[in-house]
N, C-alpha and C positions, 0 to 999 in steps of 0.2 A: 409384438411383445414389447412392453416398455422396459426401459433400462432398470428401473427399481425392482421389477418382478424377475429379472434374470437370475440373481443369485438363488431365489426360492425355487425357481424352475430347475436350475442345475442341481440343487440339492435333492429335489423330488426325483429327478431322473436318476441320480446316484443311488438313492435309496432303492428304487426299483431295480437298478442294475445289480445292487448287492444282493437283493432277494433272488433275482434270477440266477446269479452266480451260485448261490446256495443250492438251488434246485438243480442246476446243471452240473454242478460239481459233485453231487452226492453219489450218483451211480458209479462213477469212475474211480472213486477213491474209497468205497466202502470197505474194500479188502485191506486197505493200508491205512491204519489209524494214525493220525497226526498227534494224538494225545495219548500218553500211557497213564491210565488212571488207577488208583488203589486206595483202600482205606487203611489208615495207620492210626495207632492209638498212643497216648502218652504214658500209659501204664500197662504192665504185663498182665494184670488181673484187675477185677473190679470187686469191691466190697459191697455187701448188701446195703442199700440205701445210698451208695456212693455215687459220685459223678466222675465219669471218664470223658476226656476230650478225644473224640475220633475225628481225624481230618481227612478230607478228600485231598489226595495229593495228585496234582496234575503235572506231568512232565511234557512240555510242549515242544514240538519240533521247531528247530530254529527258523526264524522268519514267519512263523505262524503265531496266532494269539487267541485266547479265549476272553470272555467278557465278565465285567463287574456287575453288581446288582442293577445299576443303571448303565446299559451298554452305550449310551450316548445317542448318536444320530442313526446308527444302524446296529444290527447284531442282536444277540439274545443272551440273557443271563443264564449262568449255570444253575441247574436245579438238582435237588436231592430229594427223592421220595424213599422214606424209610419203611422197612418191614421189620418190626421188632417183636420180641417175645412179649407175652402178656405182662403188664405192669411197668414196662419200660416206657420212657418218654424221651423225645429229642427236641432240643431247642432250635433256634434259627441258625443259619450259616453266619459265622463270624468272619465278615469279609475282610481280606487283606487290603491294604491301601492300593487304590487303582493307579494305573499309569495313563497318561494321555496318549491316544493312538490316532494321530492325524492321518486322514486319508482324504485330501482336499477334493471337493468342498465339504467333506464330513469331518466330524471329530468324534472318535469313539473312546471308551474307557474300558480297560481290561488288564490282561496279564500276558507276559512273555516268559519264556524259560521254564521255571519251576515255581509252583505256588501251592501253599497249603491253606485250605479253607476249613478251619475247625468247627465242630458242632459239639455241644455239651450233651451227653447222653446220661440219664439218671436211672440207675438200677432200682428195682422195687425193694423195700425193706425186708421182704420175706424171701428174697432170692436165696436159693439153698447153696451153702458153701460146699465145694467140692464138685459141683456140676459146671459144665461149660455152656456158654450161650453163643448163638450165631446171630450176628447183626448183619442185616441185609439192607442194601440201598441201591435204588436205580438213579444213576448219574446221567444227565443229559446236558450237552453243552454244544455250542457252536464254535467251531475253530476256523479261522480265516487267514488267508494270505491275499493273493489276487482273486481267489475264489473262496467261497465259504462252504464248509462241509459240516452238516449236523452229525455229531457223533454221540455215543453214549455207551454205558457199560453197566452190567449187573454186577455189583461188588458185594463181597462178604468178608466178614472179620469174626473170628472165633476168639472168645476170651474166657478164661476160667473165672469162677466166682470164688473169692478167697476171703479169709477174715481181715487180712490187710492187703493193701495194694502197694506195689513197688513201681518206681518210675521205669519206663522202657529205656534201655541203654542206647537205642538208636534214635528214637523219635521224641523222647521227653523234652530234650532241649530244643530241637527245631519247632515243636508245637508251642512250647513256652515262648519262644522268640516270636512266633506268629501272633500269639495272643497279646504280647506286649506291644507289637507293632500296629495292631489294629486300632482304628479310630476309637477314642474315648471322650467322654465329657471333660471339659477343662474350665468350667465356670465362665463360659463366654456368654455375653449378652448380645443379641443381634436383632436388627430391625430391617425391613425393606420398604422402599417407597415404590408402589406399583405404577410406574410411569416409564417413559423411554427417555434416557436409559434407566434401566432398573438398578437402583442404588441399594446395595447390601452393606450396611454399616455394622461393624463388629467391634466390641470392646472387651478387654480382659487382660489378665496378666501375660498370657502367652503371645499377645499381639502388641505389647507395650514395650517400646524401646529397643526391640531386636531388628533383625534383618527380615523385612517383609517383602523384598523385591521379587520373590518367587511365589507369593501367595496365589492360590487357586482354589476356587469353590467347585466341588463336585456334588451336584444336586442328587437326591434320591429319586426325584420325579424327573423322568426323561423330558416331560413337556414344560418344565419350569423355565428353561433358558434356551437360547439358540447356542448350542455347544460350540459350534465352529467360530463364532465371533470372539474377538479378543476380550479378555477381562482386564481392564485398566485399574490401577492400584493408586489410591491416595492415602498418604500417612496421616495420622493424627497423634496428639500426645498420649492418647489412651487406647489407640487401636488403629483400625484402617477402614477404608470404604472401597468396595469393588463396584465398578460400573459394569453391568451386564446387559446383554441383549435379551429382552423378554422373549419367552417361548409361547407356545400355543395356550398354556394355562392362563396367561395374562391377556389373551385376545378377547375373551368373553366380557360380559357386563360386570361380573363379580370376580375380583381377584381371589387367589387362594387364601385360606385362612392362616396358613403358615407355609414356610419354605425351609425344609430340613436338608441336611447334607453333610458333607465332610469338607473341612478347610484344611488344605495342605499349606504349611508355612514353616520355614526354618528347618526343613527335613523331617518334619513330624506332621501327623494328621489328627484332627480333633473334630468331634461331633459338634454340630451347631444347628440350632433351630431358631429361625427368624420369624417374627410376627410383623404384621403391617403397622407402620408408624413413622413419625418424623425421624430424620437421621439422628443417631445417637451423639450426645455431646462428647467431644474429644476424639471422635473417630475420623476426623478430617481436618484440613487446614494447613498441612505441612508439605503439600505437594507430593509429587511422585517420588518413590524411593530411588536411591542410586542403584544403578545396575550391579549385579553381583560381580565381585572381582574376577577378572579373567585369568589371573595367575600372577606368579611372582614378578615377572617383568613389569606388568601394569602397576603393581603395588610400588615397585621401586620408582617407576616414573611419576606416580602420584606423590611420592615423598619428595622427589627432587623438585617437582613443580611447587609443592607447598613451601619448601625451603627457599626457592627462588622468589615466590610471592611474598614470603615473610620479609625478605631483604628489601624488595622494592617497597612494600608497605612501610618498612622503617624509614626509608628514605623520605617517603611522602609524608610521614608523620611529622617531620620537621617543619612542614608547611601548614600544619593543621593549627586551629585556634588554640588547642590544648597547650602547645608548646610555647606560645607567646610569652607567658610570665618568665620563662627560663632563659629567653633570649638575652635578657640583661646580664645574667650571670655568664653566659657564654661570651658576650661581648667584652665584658671586663676581663675575663681570662685571656681572650685573644689579645687585647690591647696591652696587658701587663707583660705577656711573654713574647710579643711579636718580634722584639729585637734581641732576644736572649738566645743562648745555645740550647735551652731545654724545652723549646716550644713543641718539638716533636714528641719528647717524653711526656709532656703534660697532656698532649693529645692522646697518647696511648693510655695514660692513667685515667683520663676521662672516659675513654671507651671501656676500660676495665671496670669503672664504677657502673656505667650503663649496663654492661653485659651482666656483671655480678648481680645487680639488683633485678634485672629481667629474670635471670635464672632462679633467684630466690623467690620472687613473686610466682613464677611458674611452678616451682617445686611446691610451694604452699597450696596453690590452686589445685595441682594434680593430687596432692595428699588429701585435700578437703573433699574433692569429688570422689576419690577412692573410699573415703569414709562415709559416703552417702549423702553429703551436703549438696544442696542445689545452689551452687555458686558459679559465677563466670568471670570473665576478664573485667577488671575493674572492682572486684569484690572488696578490695581494701578500703575504697571510698564509701562502701555501704555500711561501714562501721562509724558512728558518730565520734567515737574516741579517736580514731585515726584521722578523721577530717579536722577535729579540733586541734590535735597535735600538729598536723601540717600547717593549719592557719597560724599557729603561734611561731612555728619554724619560719614561715614566710614573713611574718612580722618582724622577727628578730633579724632576718636577712636584710630586709628593707632598712631597719634602724641602723644596721651595720654599714650599709651603703650610704646612709645619710650622715654618717660620722658621729652617731651618738655614742658608739663604743667600738673598740677593736678587739679581735680575738686572737692576739698575737699574730699568727698566720691564719687569717680568717678564711672563710669559705672561698674567697677569691685569691688565696695565697699571696698575701700582701708583700712578703719579702723575697719573692723569687728572683728579682733582678740583681741581688747582691753578688751573685756568682754561684754557680753550681745548682744542682737540683735539690733544694732544701726539702726536708720531710714535711714541713707545714704546707708548702706550695703544692706538693703532690697529693697530700691529704685533701686539700681544697679542691683540686681537680676531680678527685675521686668522689667527693661529696657532692660536687656539682652534677656529676653524672647520676648519682643516686637520686637527687632531687628531681632531676629532669625526668626520670622514669616514674617516680612516685606521683608526679603531677600529670604527666603526659600520657602514661600508659592507659588509664581508663578509657580513653577515647580510641576509636578504631579508624584506620585510614583505608582507602581503596587498596586491594590486594591483601591487606592485613586481616580483615575479618574472616574470609574463608580459610586463610592459612591457620589462624588460631582455632577456628572450628574444626579443621581437620586434625590439628595437633592433639586436641582433647579427645579424639576417638582413637589415638594410637597409644602404644606403650610409653613408658616414661623416657626411654632413651631417644626415640624418634620425636616425642613431644619436646623434650629439652633442646634437641638439635634445631628444631623450628624456631623455638623462642630465642636461641642463641643467634640464629640468622636475623631475627627481628631486632635484637639488640645492636648487632653489628651495623645494620642498616640505619638505625636511629643515630648512632654515634659516628658513622662514616664521614659525613660531610665536615664536621668539626675537626675530626682527626686528620682528614686529608688536607684541610686548610692549615693545620698546625705543621704539616710537612711541606708547605708551599712557601719557601722564604721569599720568593719574588713578590708574592701577593702581600705577605705580612709586612714587607719593608715599605709598602705603600702607606702603612699607618705611622703616624708621628710617634717619636720616642716618648717613653713615659715622662710625665712632668706635671705641672699644676693642672693642665687641662683634664687630667684623669680624675681629679677630685670633683671637677664640675661634671664629668661624665658619670661618675658614680652617683652623684646627687640626682642627676636626671633619671638614671636607670633604676633608682630606688623605687620610683613611682609605679612601674609595672609589678614590682613585688608587693607594694601596698595593695595594688589592684587584685593580685592573686590572693592575698590574705582576705580581702573583702569578699571576694567570690566564694572562698572556702567558708567564710562565715555565713554567707547566704545558703550555701549547700547545707551547712549544719542546721540552719533554722528550719529547713525542710524536713530534716530528720528528727530533731529534738524538741521542736516546738518553742514557744516563747519563754518558758522557764529555762530551758537549756541555752537559749540564745542569751538571756540575761547573765547566766553563769559564765558563758564564754566571753562575753563583753567584759565582765569583771576580770576574767583571767587575762584578757588583752591589756587592760589598764595596768594590772600588776606586772605583766611582762614588760610593758614600756617603762614602768617605774624601775624595775630591776635593771633593764638595759641602761637607763640614764644614770642610776647609782653606780653600776659597774663602770661606765665610762668616766664618771667623776673620780672613782677610786683609781682608775688607771692614770689619770692626769695628775692626781696627788702623789702617786708612787713615782712618776717620772720627775716630779719636783723634789723628791727626797723624802716624802712623808711615808708613814706606815698606816695606810688606810684599811687595815684588816677588818675593822668593824663594818665599813661600808661594803666590802666584798661579802661579808657574812649576811648582812641584811639583803643584799641583792640576791644571794643564793636562796634565802628563806622566802623572799617574795616570789621568785621564780617557782619554788616548790609549791607555794600556795596557789599560784596561777595554774600549775599542772593539775593539782587536785580539783580545782574548780572546773577545768576543762574536761577532765575525764570523768567527772562525777555523774552527768546525766546518763540514764539508760533508757533506750527506746525513745519514745517521744511521739509527737503528733504525726498523723499521716501526711505524706507529701502532698503538696498542692500542685504538682506538675500537671496532673490531668484535670484541667479546670472544666467547669461546665460550659464556659464560653471563652475562647481564646481571644487575644487581641486581634481585631479585624473582623470579628463576628463569626468565626468558624466554631460551631458547636461540636463538642467532643463527648464521647462516652467512654467510661473505664473499660479496659480490656478484660474479657473473660472468654474462655473457650466455648462455654455453653451459648453465650450470646452470639459469638462469631459463627458457630455452627447453625444457630437458628436463622441468622441473617442470610447465610449462604444457601440454606435449604429453601429460603423464600426467594432466592434469585436476586438478592440485594448486593450490590457492589460495596466493598468495604476497603478502606485504607487503614491498616493497623500501624501505628507509630510507636515503636519501642524506644523509650528515652529515659533519661535520668537527669536530675538537677546538677549532678557533678560532671556531666558530659558537656564540655564547651561546644563541641561540634553540634550536638543536639540543640542546645539553646540558640546557636547562631542560625541553624536551619529553621527553627520555630519563628525567630524574629524576621529573618530575611525572606522566607519562602511560605511557610504554612500560615502565618498570621496576616498575609496581605489580602486586600479586599478582592482582587481578581481570583485568588484561590478559593476564598469563602464563597464567592458568587458562583464559581464552577461547581462547588459541592452542593450548593442549593439547587441549581438548575438541573443537575443529573441525578440527585437523590442518593449520592454516594455517602456512606456513613463513615465518620471519622472516629476511630477508636485509638485510645492512648494507653499503652502498657507502661506504667511508671515503675522503673527499676531503681529509683533512688535508694530505697531500703530493700533488703533481701526479700525476694518473692519467688518461692520454689516453682510456682506454676509458670511464671515468666522465664525463669532460668531453664525449665524443661523445654518450653516452647522454643526458646532460642537455640538450644542444643539440637532439637529435632530439625531445625532449619539450617543446621551446619554453622551456627554462629556461637560465639561465646561472650559477645559484648554488644554495646549499643554505640551508635544508632543503627536500627534496622527498620526499614520501611517496606511493608508487604501490601501490595495491591491485589485484592481478590476481584476478579471480573464478574459481570452479571451472568455469564454463561457457565460459571463453575471452573473446575480445573485448578492447576497449580497457580500459586500467586506469582505476580511479577515482583522482582526485588528492585526497588528504586536505588539510584546511586546514593552514596553516603553524604555527598554534598548536593544540596538541593537548590533549585531556582524556582521561581513562580512558574516559569514556562514548563519545566519538567513535570511539576506536580499537576498543572492544568491539563497537559497532554495525557498523562497517565489517567486522570479522572475521566476525561472524555472517552478514552479507549475502553476503560473498565465498564462504562455505562452503555456500551454499544454491543 
């Protein structure tokens, strides 16, 4: 006997053994029933033409079980044969949700303990009030433990016919509960692909967004699937896909015209009927669901891991390209306070600004998601008005560093060295922290992405604790350095050299402003870009006029008109910057990226179709405002060797552009445990869950992933 036929042989032997156990066990246990059966009704009487639910009640001996309508690999379903008065009619058994009853190598479906199986009985309209009717039924069932015993009972129930029916005080509530718990339609759409493995894709409200980790399909036809084989689950943004082992019904030349059964998910059961066809859009693509929580200790451990990951992610964020524009502000602050007594305090205030801004953004994000908006981390830069405002702030900061104007105690706290912790200097440190978060937060770093994704699945307190840890991690290096006098003393004392340093470090801020203008152009189109450029000119004019007014005042003049004109110019600049609404679609997802890599825009329907055809796919979730994304595109994804690997292997490159708000992308990110970009998902040729690539890519990483996905 070959190895591949061994499981089938074992199963066949087990079925024959179970049948022999039934025959062998019957004579010895006929006198001692293992099931106490009775008929019970939900009403104390029945009205002419009325409907009464009469349930077969089975009280099953501990350790024994009876069977569902599809008993599984072995067993026999309970049957009821009614003998009713003339004019009465009986419906089908309303089956209770089944339990899995594993008996390796078999899998059966049935009931343990106590079960109610209701049936709707309808009285004739001419039933005579005042008479009593006797309802008879023959119940046959197989009850099994190590052996199986066929048992049965002739059951009767007598009910009076009355003008009105009253609920039975004992059985009305239990029968109603049984009816409520029975499987019902739930607007599910289902399709199956008749191949090995048998793919059953299901979409609908009850399988969207919830916990599907325990989903299980109970078919009505015992030959539809191999019941003993595991049912693997893959999530999708709009449903799930179950991989099943096909049964005898699929071994013939013509597959079944439909596959009906019960889907158990989230502690409830629903009727589902699938027809042959391609996998449904949105029923896959998000990988296997997380295992159900094992209890409170596991939850606490997960929370602590998320908090620790957030802290490490915040530390690493200091090394990400997103933070480079802010390094000049940090450098000026360190140099200015290196030899003062307040450097540590400024470090703490900087951390306070970082943490407060992180918590404010996190609170706004949590509130927006609670209100039903599909937003994620970095949502603030999906608003053109916010991007325009930040661009002007960066421009003003650069002009300030270039000496065009001073802001009394500017963002870099220009008068901190005169003695004491001046208020302006502290405010400057706090604002530096705020700007660091505003510009750096949209990008995600290693460890940071899963932590934020986990945070957004928790309650507000836990979520805010994780974001607090992230903020502390981002601010920790600068704050720790501020408390390291031995290191700070290595810097020269403040002097003329600082003006030169300020001038040099102004240019990263000009670069940040230019980058934000480019991001804005992706969101608001050419008209919006023209408005923002005009706003930048007015901002520069206002800064120059404000600086000239400051010089005139120092010389003893009263340049109030200049201050006023500068204020009006800045106001007009803000109006122009915030005026554009919406704009042209982003151009991040280009038809052909530099280096010859052809891309397609992301859609769940297209992704599902490609995966159903066995085509490997790399999905790149990116945004114009994500510096890390842009660096990866230039350094890794746009190289000739990567493009050549895609062409040779046939891997499809899809781009999910999240520059502007996109509910479908936000939902897909959330389903993958992420709340921001970048995210790179590689779907292999053989199906299954995607491989998540690192957030920092190299050509070698991408080429290796492409080759593995194509094999």
